[in-house]
C-alpha positions in Angstrom: 0.0 0.0 0.0 1.1 3.6 -0.6 0.0 4.4 2.9 3.5 4.8 4.3 6.7 6.6 3.7 9.8 4.7 2.7 13.2 6.3 2.4 15.0 3.5 0.7 17.8 2.8 3.2 18.7 -0.7 4.2 19.9 -1.4 7.8 22.8 -3.8 8.2 22.2 -6.5 10.7 24.3 -8.6 13.0 24.2 -12.0 11.4 26.2 -15.2 11.3 27.9 -16.5 8.1 26.2 -19.8 7.7 23.6 -19.8 4.9 21.7 -22.5 6.7 20.7 -20.0 9.4 18.8 -17.7 7.0 15.5 -18.1 8.9 17.2 -17.3 12.2 18.8 -14.2 10.6 15.4 -13.0 9.5 13.9 -13.5 13.0 16.7 -11.6 14.7 16.6 -8.5 12.4 14.2 -6.5 14.5 15.9 -7.5 17.8 19.7 -7.3 16.9 19.6 -4.4 14.4 22.8 -2.4 13.9 23.5 0.5 11.5 26.5 1.9 9.6 27.9 5.4 9.3 26.2 5.6 5.9 22.8 4.7 7.4 23.3 7.4 10.0 24.2 10.1 7.5 21.4 9.2 5.2 18.9 9.1 8.1 20.0 12.5 9.4 19.9 14.1 5.9 16.3 12.8 5.3 15.1 14.1 8.7 16.5 17.6 8.1 15.5 17.9 4.4 11.9 16.5 4.8 11.2 18.6 8.0 12.4 21.7 6.1 10.5 20.9 2.9 7.1 20.4 4.5 7.3 24.0 5.8 7.7 25.2 2.3 5.6 22.8 0.2 2.2 24.0 1.3 3.3 27.5 0.5 4.3 26.5 -3.0 0.9 24.8 -3.6 -1.3 27.6 -2.1 0.7 30.8 -2.6 3.0 30.2 -5.5 0.6 28.5 -7.8 2.4 25.2 -7.6 5.6 26.7 -9.2 9.0 25.4 -8.3 10.6 28.3 -10.2 8.8 30.9 -8.0 10.1 29.0 -4.9 13.7 29.0 -6.3 13.4 32.7 -6.9 12.1 33.2 -3.3 15.2 31.3 -2.0 17.5 33.4 -4.2 15.9 36.5 -2.7 15.7 35.5 0.9 18.0 32.5 1.4 17.0 29.2 3.0 16.5 30.6 6.5 14.7 33.7 5.2 12.4 31.6 3.1 11.6 29.4 6.0 10.7 32.4 8.1 8.7 34.0 5.3 6.6 30.9 4.6 6.1 29.8 8.3 2.7 30.5 9.8 2.3 32.4 13.0 2.0 30.7 16.4 -1.5 31.9 16.6 -2.4 30.2 13.3 -0.7 27.0 14.5 -2.5 26.9 17.8 -5.9 27.6 16.2 -5.4 24.9 13.5 -4.2 22.3 16.0 -7.5 22.6 18.0 -9.1 20.8 15.0 -6.3 18.3 14.8 -6.6 17.3 18.5 -10.3 16.8 18.1 -9.8 14.7 15.0 -7.2 12.5 16.8 -9.5 12.2 19.9 -12.4 11.1 17.7 -10.3 8.5 15.9 -8.9 7.1 19.1 -12.4 6.8 20.5 -13.6 5.2 17.2 -10.8 2.6 17.4 -12.1 1.3 20.7 -15.9 2.0 20.6 -17.0 1.3 17.0 -18.0 -2.4 16.7 -15.8 -4.8 14.8 -14.4 -8.4 15.0 -11.0 -9.1 16.5 -8.3 -10.0 14.0 -5.0 -11.8 14.7 -2.0 -10.3 13.0 1.1 -12.2 11.8 3.5 -13.9 14.1 6.2 -11.4 15.1 9.9 -12.4 15.2 9.6 -12.9 19.0 6.6 -15.1 18.6 4.2 -12.4 19.6 0.8 -12.3 17.8 -0.8 -8.8 17.8 -4.6 -8.4 18.0 -6.5 -5.7 16.2 -10.1 -4.5 16.1 -11.3 -4.7 12.4 -13.5 -1.6 12.2 -11.6 0.6 9.8 -14.3 0.9 7.1 -17.0 1.9 9.7 -14.6 4.4 11.3 -13.8 6.0 7.9 -17.5 6.1 6.9 -18.5 7.6 10.3 -15.8 10.3 9.9 -17.1 11.4 6.5 -20.6 11.5 7.9 -19.5 13.5 11.0 -17.6 16.0 8.7 -20.6 16.5 6.4 -23.1 16.8 9.3 -20.9 19.3 11.1 -20.5 21.3 8.0 -24.3 21.3 7.4 -25.0 22.3 11.0 -22.5 25.2 10.8 -19.9 23.9 13.3 -17.2 24.2 10.6 -17.1 24.8 6.9 -16.8 22.0 4.4 -13.4 23.4 3.3 -12.1 23.6 6.9 -9.0 21.6 6.2 -8.0 24.0 3.4 -8.6 26.9 5.7 -6.4 25.6 8.5 -3.8 24.0 6.3 -0.7 26.1 6.9 -1.0 26.1 10.6 -2.0 22.4 10.7 1.0 21.2 8.7 3.4 23.3 10.8 1.8 22.1 14.0 1.8 18.4 12.9 5.5 18.8 12.0 6.3 20.0 15.5 4.0 17.5 17.3 5.3 14.5 15.2 8.9 15.2 16.2 8.0 15.0 19.9 5.8 12.0 19.3 8.6 10.2 17.5 10.9 11.0 20.4 8.4 9.5 22.8 8.2 6.3 20.6 12.0 6.1 20.6 12.2 6.2 24.4 9.2 3.9 24.9 10.9 1.2 22.8 14.1 1.5 24.7 12.7 1.6 28.3 9.2 0.2 28.3 8.4 -1.7 25.1 5.1 -3.5 24.6 6.7 -6.7 23.2 10.2 -8.2 22.9 10.3 -7.0 19.3 12.3 -3.9 20.2 15.8 -2.6 20.9 18.4 -0.1 19.9 20.5 0.0 16.7 23.4 1.5 18.8 22.8 4.9 17.2 20.6 7.8 18.5 20.1 9.0 15.0 18.9 5.6 13.7 16.9 4.8 16.8 15.0 8.0 16.1 14.8 7.5 12.3 13.9 3.8 12.1 12.4 3.4 15.6 13.1 1.1 18.5 9.8 -0.9 18.7 7.8 -3.0 16.2 4.4 -3.1 18.0 4.0 -0.1 20.4 0.8 0.0 22.3 -0.6 2.2 25.1 -3.8 2.4 27.2 -4.3 -1.2 28.3 -5.8 0.0 31.5 -8.7 1.6 29.5 -9.0 -0.9 26.7 -8.0 -4.6 27.0 -6.0 -4.8 23.8 -4.7 -1.2 24.0 -4.3 1.3 21.2 -1.8 0.2 18.6 0.2 3.3 17.7 1.2 2.2 14.3 -2.4 1.3 13.4 -3.3 4.8 14.6 -0.7 6.8 12.8 -0.7 4.8 9.5 -4.4 4.1 9.2 -6.7 6.0 11.5 -4.8 9.3 11.2 -2.9 9.1 7.9 -5.3 7.2 5.7 -8.6 8.6 7.1 -7.1 12.1 6.9 -6.2 11.5 3.3 -9.8 10.6 2.3 -11.3 13.4 4.4 -8.9 16.1 3.2 -9.6 15.6 -0.5 -13.4 15.8 0.3 -12.7 19.1 2.1 -10.7 20.5 -0.8 -13.5 19.7 -3.2 -16.0 21.4 -0.8 -13.7 24.4 -0.6 -13.5 24.7 -4.4 -17.3 24.7 -4.4 -17.4 27.4 -1.7 -15.0 29.6 -3.6 -16.3 29.2 -7.2 -19.8 27.8 -6.9 -19.1 24.7 -8.9 -17.0 21.6 -8.8 -14.6 21.3 -11.7 -14.2 18.0 -13.6 -10.5 18.0 -12.8 -11.3 18.1 -9.1 -14.0 15.4 -9.5 -11.5 13.0 -11.1 -8.8 13.6 -8.5 -11.0 13.6 -5.4 -13.4 10.8 -6.4 -10.7 8.3 -7.3 -8.8 9.0 -4.1 -11.8 8.5 -1.9 -12.7 5.2 -3.6 -9.0 4.1 -3.1 -9.1 5.0 0.6 -12.4 3.2 1.0 -10.8 0.2 -0.7 -7.9 0.4 1.7 -10.1 0.2 4.8 -12.0 -2.8 3.3 -8.5 -4.4 3.2 -7.1 -2.8 6.3 -6.4 -6.1 8.2 -4.5 -7.3 5.2 -2.3 -4.2 5.6 -1.5 -5.5 9.1 0.4 -8.4 7.3 2.6 -6.1 5.1 6.2 -4.9 5.5 5.1 -1.6 7.0 3.7 -3.5 10.1 5.8 -6.7 10.2 9.2 -5.2 9.5 9.3 -1.4 9.8 9.5 -0.1 13.4 7.5 2.8 14.7 10.0 5.6 14.1 10.4 8.9 12.2 10.1 7.5 8.7 6.9 5.6 9.3 5.1 7.6 12.0 6.2 11.1 11.1 5.6 10.1 7.5 2.0 9.2 8.1 1.3 12.2 10.4 3.0 14.8 8.2 4.1 13.5 4.8 0.8 11.8 3.9 -1.4 14.9 4.6 1.0 17.0 2.5 2.5 15.0 -0.4 -0.3 12.5 -0.8 -2.9 15.3 -1.3 -0.8 18.0 -2.9 -2.4 17.5 -6.3 -5.9 18.0 -5.0 -4.8 20.9 -2.8 -3.4 22.6 -6.0 -6.7 22.0 -7.9 -8.7 23.7 -5.1 -7.7 27.2 -6.2 -7.0 26.3 -9.9 -10.2 24.8 -11.3 -10.3 23.8 -15.0 -12.4 21.5 -17.1 -11.2 18.3 -18.8 -14.1 17.6 -21.0 -16.6 14.8 -20.8 -14.6 12.2 -22.7 -11.3 12.8 -20.8 -13.2 13.0 -17.4 -15.1 9.7 -18.1 -12.0 8.0 -19.4 -9.8 9.0 -16.4 -12.4 8.0 -13.8 -12.9 4.7 -15.5 -9.2 4.0 -15.6 -8.7 5.1 -12.0 -11.5 2.9 -10.8 -10.2 0.0 -12.8 -6.8 0.4 -11.2 -8.3 0.5 -7.7 -10.5 -2.6 -8.4 -7.6 -4.7 -9.8 -5.4 -3.6 -6.8 -8.2 -4.7 -4.4 -8.7 -8.0 -6.3 -5.0 -8.8 -5.9 -5.1 -8.1 -2.2 -8.4 -9.9 -1.8 -6.9 -13.0 -3.5 -4.1 -13.0 -0.9 -6.6 -12.6 1.9 -8.9 -15.4 0.8 -5.9 -17.6 0.2 -4.6 -17.0 3.8 -8.0 -17.4 5.5 -8.8 -20.6 3.7 -5.3 -22.1 4.5 -4.5 -22.2 0.8 -7.8 -23.9 -0.2 -9.3 -20.9 -2.0 -10.3 -20.8 -5.7 -8.4 -18.2 -7.6 -9.8 -17.3 -11.0 -12.0 -20.4 -10.7 -9.2 -22.8 -10.1 -7.5 -24.2 -6.9 -4.8 -21.8 -5.8 -1.2 -22.8 -6.6 0.8 -22.6 -3.4 4.3 -23.0 -2.0 4.8 -24.3 1.5 7.6 -22.1 3.0 9.1 -23.0 6.4 10.8 -20.4 8.6 12.1 -20.1 12.2 11.2 -17.4 14.8 13.7 -15.8 17.2 12.7 -18.4 19.8 13.8 -21.2 17.5 10.2 -22.3 16.8 9.7 -23.8 13.3 6.7 -22.5 11.4 5.3 -22.6 7.9 3.7 -20.0 5.7 1.8 -20.6 2.4 2.9 -18.5 -0.5 0.3 -17.8 -3.2 1.6 -18.4 -6.8 -1.5 -18.0 -8.9 -4.0 -15.3 -9.9 -2.5 -11.9 -10.0 0.3 -13.2 -7.8 1.2 -15.7 -10.5 1.7 -12.8 -13.0 4.6 -11.3 -10.9 5.6 -11.0 -7.3 4.5 -7.4 -7.1 1.9 -7.1 -9.8 -0.5 -5.2 -7.5 1.8 -2.2 -7.7 0.9 -1.7 -11.4 -2.8 -0.9 -10.8 -1.8 1.2 -7.8 0.5 3.3 -9.9 -2.2 3.5 -12.6 -4.8 4.8 -10.1 -2.2 7.3 -8.6 -1.4 8.6 -12.1 -5.1 9.3 -12.7 -5.7 11.3 -9.5 -2.4 13.2 -10.0 -2.6 13.9 -13.7 -5.2 16.8 -13.5 -2.6 18.8 -11.6 0.1 18.1 -14.2 -2.5 18.9 -16.9 -3.2 22.1 -15.1 0.4 23.2 -15.4 2.2 22.3 -12.2 5.0 19.8 -11.8 5.1 20.4 -8.1 1.5 19.3 -7.8 2.4 16.1 -9.6 5.1 15.2 -7.1 3.2 12.3 -5.4 3.3 10.1 -8.5 7.2 10.0 -9.0 7.5 9.7 -5.2 5.2 6.6 -5.4 7.2 5.1 -8.2 10.4 5.4 -6.2 8.6 4.1 -3.0 7.1 1.0 -4.6 10.3 0.1 -6.5 12.2 0.4 -3.3 9.6 -1.6 -1.4 9.7 -4.4 -4.0 13.5 -4.8 -3.6 13.2 -4.6 0.2 10.4 -7.1 0.3 12.3 -9.5 -1.9 15.4 -9.2 0.3 13.4 -9.8 3.5 11.4 -12.8 2.0 14.5 -14.3 0.6 16.1 -14.2 4.0 13.0 -15.5 5.7 12.0 -18.3 3.4 15.2 -19.1 1.6 14.8 -21.6 -1.3 11.0 -21.4 -1.0 11.0 -17.8 -2.0 
């Protein structure tokens, strides 16, 4: 899923030399992780550059008409520090905007615990721990959209409220997320929720990559506790993604009295994609983001700040730059985008059905082809996973990325068509992200499953 941020670095791990211990090597990766000087320099550079860029990017989208050239000219005139000061909102704007964010977070945390849903068992962690989740994401997303629409209708806020508070919100989230990531780092070191935790030996990499795989809080209020990665990645990042594009569409209607076809293409395909994601949310709990990537800067800061900014920048640009695509282009793009979302969902659904049926599912009307892949946990326990080798997963290992990129191109292309390269940034970012993830996933699975992979 494109729901998380990946920065493309690969940690070096403390491992033995024997090829026969590949499974044990995999199991120890999240417990005995180490890092090199290159990892530290890359992590530090990514922290500094991304934190700086988010404070400028919303200004480019909303005040510079999505123009990189105008931003470069501003830097030449004022310098990097001067540009940061010029584009940064006031503390009053930040405080006022964050009131809405705190309420949004509180509602999502309450929804996680209170909205009905079945319990779902996640994958076995390297330590043998099996996380439990409440599968109510689709209901929570739907209720959020209803609450936003009802509040707008009742006059508690405007439909375009997210556009109105955007500068202060992004700046506030940037600050909050740095403190939140610091908390996660210390929690993993001193009071982790599971044994799947530990230090890399570097303060920079502990902050960047994280120190804990499954951090949870609040067991005294809710028996299973609030899973912080589920909250940041899904219940904040993904729900905010879907909600924000609806808010941008409402803002355009408030400003101009109509909804442009370019906005319709971009916002509709994204909302359908997010809805698809929540129908598959428990499948996401079995992906690399959850099983391998710790709760650190590049996952949690990414979902709290990077997702609201980069994942929606195209629709943000279109809010104040409406233009018409024509009936044929509009219909064609919507059809292509929805097809991409549907094929992406079908690929994920095939894997879910295969897993839940213990490999006995019918894929495209035929018994699923499977590979029995043994592996070993950190405790030395021998286990077996089934690998699906038919359906979309028989086409290629990562075929589902193709329809995901197709859908992303559809919802980003109106911004490019409208004349901004900056507003198209999400698509090339996603290409890099998914190619990087494919290589990382191959490396991890090859280490875990050996010849079976």
